[in-house]
KOLVOTOR-130270 format. One line per 8 residues: their letters; for each residue y, z, x of N, C-alpha, C. Coordinates in steps of 0.001 Angstrom, whole numbers, always signed. Atoms other than C-alpha are relative to their C-alpha. Layout:
// residues N
a) Y:Z:X:Y:Z:X:Y:Z:X  ...
// end
This chain:
// residues 77
mkgfvkwm) +575:-1087:-596:+93989:-38062:+187516:-625:+332:-1320  +525:-464:+984:+93251:-36631:+183910:-971:-1255:-1406  +445:+955:-172:+91651:-39888:+182977:-1314:-203:+352  +1388:-128:-510:+88421:-39870:+185024:+176:+1311:-459  +135:-814:+908:+88683:-36254:+183711:-1149:-505:-1104  +203:+798:+1096:+88206:-37098:+180496:-1583:-563:-510  +740:+1053:-483:+85782:-40459:+181514:-737:+687:+264  +1153:-268:-1418:+83687:-38149:+183193:-1126:+953:-1215
ddapfwlk) +231:-1606:+1257:+83466:-34888:+180245:-323:-1101:-1505  +1359:+828:+805:+82812:-37779:+177788:-1132:-1338:+219  +1739:+907:-621:+80087:-39609:+179713:-1198:-120:-1028  +2040:-312:+226:+76568:-39956:+177865:-342:+1131:+740  +1057:-670:-410:+74152:-37494:+178586:-925:-614:+1090  +1307:+717:-898:+71740:-39793:+180613:+677:-1164:+1030  -1461:-174:-786:+75410:-41063:+182321:+115:+880:+1370  -330:-1930:-385:+75698:-36999:+183496:-1116:-115:+834
ivfalpvl) +1414:-1344:-1540:+72185:-36503:+185074:+317:-1241:+775  +537:+1135:-295:+71853:-40505:+186365:+1368:+557:+1308  -893:-732:-996:+75052:-38622:+188846:-96:+755:+3  +479:-847:-1000:+73447:-35769:+189297:-900:-133:+872  +805:+403:-909:+70649:-37375:+191567:+770:+274:+731  -156:+156:-1451:+70413:-36824:+194768:+1355:-376:+1306  -1232:+876:-815:+72799:-39597:+196608:+1301:+16:-933  -455:-838:+950:+74600:-39299:+193286:+855:+673:-631
divwavyr) -696:-1549:+113:+76006:-36060:+193130:+1049:-175:+422  -1035:+354:-433:+78601:-37225:+194878:+1405:-262:-963  -1024:-402:+1335:+80732:-37629:+191619:+529:+639:-643  -547:-1803:+766:+80447:-34139:+190354:+790:+429:+917  -675:-808:-903:+81851:-33439:+193855:+1332:-691:-536  -1543:+83:+64:+85263:-35268:+193282:-396:-399:-1661  -650:-503:+1601:+85040:-34947:+189322:+382:+1355:+217  -862:-1732:-43:+85795:-31262:+190723:+1405:+305:+579
iikgcank) -1107:+30:+85:+88131:-31905:+192553:+1398:-492:-768  -1217:+1382:+485:+90428:-35044:+190899:+210:+1703:-1534  -366:-803:+1575:+89739:-31699:+187481:+729:+1079:+1498  -721:-677:-300:+90899:-29376:+189969:+1592:+190:+714  -1084:+140:-176:+93795:-30961:+191143:+905:+211:-986  -491:+352:+1263:+94798:-31717:+187806:+357:+1624:-755  +420:-1152:+1319:+94135:-28372:+186391:+1081:+1523:+1133  -612:-892:-598:+95897:-26634:+189682:-787:+953:+429
sallivag) +624:-1233:-398:+92943:-24930:+190763:-813:-118:+1010  +91:-14:-1756:+92332:-24634:+194653:-1492:+994:+77  +2123:+416:+93:+88237:-23138:+193529:-246:-1382:-251  +1327:+1828:+675:+87650:-26506:+191650:+266:-314:+1740  -492:+916:-1714:+89205:-28083:+195067:-894:+191:+1126  +732:-261:-1070:+87364:-26142:+197369:-1921:-13:+42  +1187:+626:+305:+84226:-26560:+195845:-872:-1546:-354  +430:+1155:-9:+84399:-29997:+195300:-232:-371:+1390
ilwiilgc) +386:+727:-757:+84591:-30516:+198969:-789:+992:+218  +1776:-876:-202:+81657:-27807:+199607:-1229:-762:-533  +1236:+689:+344:+79579:-29794:+197487:-152:-1005:+0  +687:+310:-612:+80200:-32601:+199146:-83:+173:+1430  +864:-373:-1423:+79484:-30985:+202603:-1324:+229:-361  +1393:-723:-71:+76518:-29256:+201340:-779:-875:-1275  +534:+1041:+735:+75492:-31743:+198152:-1451:-817:+412  +1358:+749:-371:+72337:-33463:+199906:-982:+965:+169
falwlidl) +1383:-1540:+178:+70390:-29823:+200288:-254:+49:-2162  +732:-296:+761:+69483:-28564:+197036:+1685:+15:-1702  -776:-242:+1419:+73188:-28627:+194727:-52:-1425:-810  +88:+1357:+1234:+72581:-31599:+192952:-961:+1096:-300  +647:-160:+687:+69881:-30060:+191697:+592:+980:-1232  -175:-778:+446:+71311:-27120:+190679:+1530:-691:-1502  -309:+1326:+729:+73775:-30646:+189188:-1207:-69:-1897  +1311:+1150:+1172:+70663:-31653:+187024:-420:+763:-1024
iciciwke) +207:-728:+679:+70199:-28155:+185578:+434:+86:-326  -1552:-347:+493:+73406:-27389:+184411:+197:-849:-1245  +165:+794:+718:+73432:-30705:+182643:-375:-26:-1146  +733:-57:+1105:+70618:-30701:+181077:-38:+1178:-931  +248:-1372:+856:+71164:-27174:+179650:+1010:+442:-1163  -1377:-22:+717:+74854:-27837:+178802:+570:-1040:-91  -237:+1165:-231:+75359:-30908:+179144:+1259:-819:+360  -1413:-252:-795:+78518:-30492:+181396:-705:+384:+1232
pklla) +1088:-1011:-1076:+77716:-28955:+185422:+801:+1139:-455  -366:-1315:-384:+78926:-25461:+184552:+622:+804:+990  -516:-951:-1324:+79170:-24346:+187729:+1191:-447:+1280  -1118:+460:-823:+82190:-24592:+189278:+455:-797:-421  -76:+535:-13:+83531:-26647:+187633:+319:-594:-1550
// end
């Protein structure tokens, strides 16, 4: 699990942007769930599940903006 989290954290900027696009944003939801399990954070696990359920609306846009500003999805991650 930690290997996936490290790989996502170390991914190039352009790949993070691609993963934040509408259909592919599920990758960031899975990232939140795995990171929550690795860090034993119930908040991240719940956020990841909600991101999967509600991600098709506007949450992908939040990830995209956060990645452009901070180079990673800071909101609940």
